[in-house]
Steps between C-alpha positions, in 0.01 A plus 500: 500500500554825686237617751443873537322688778436867427348764728301739279465868579198728458242225447258291705693174469781458752700222332549340160652153474600327177744255351719553194644215297665541160361856482141388554262584786331243721291500818429876510316572823405826669433550869237767559335709233207415274495123537312400185684739268840405636427128471407569136834673437678194641308270266550722196877523541566136597778359281540826306828675425576722800639793301202500263263500798690792656481695171123450485430584866750783554332837547152366574339716769222453755290806570716799591784289641742530208567125526302178538550144615567407137757781466663384821534150354679659203735679742568172681578324172727787393684481831544123519499382140674811365 
């Protein structure tokens, strides 16, 4: 299992941690941001295929930011699970 720590940009959360094993996501946790919503994302993606999750979340925006915590998770997956 590979552990990933990602520092998102342009959002309220300051860190995203997750594990990848056999292309699947585990233990997704955000530091900062909208606590309840980000916990829900972690639960929803637990054990799911990382690339599929990235495809679903990529491009999601929050307000006028042009990105979101979900979009930043997609960027992290793209970077580390390529």
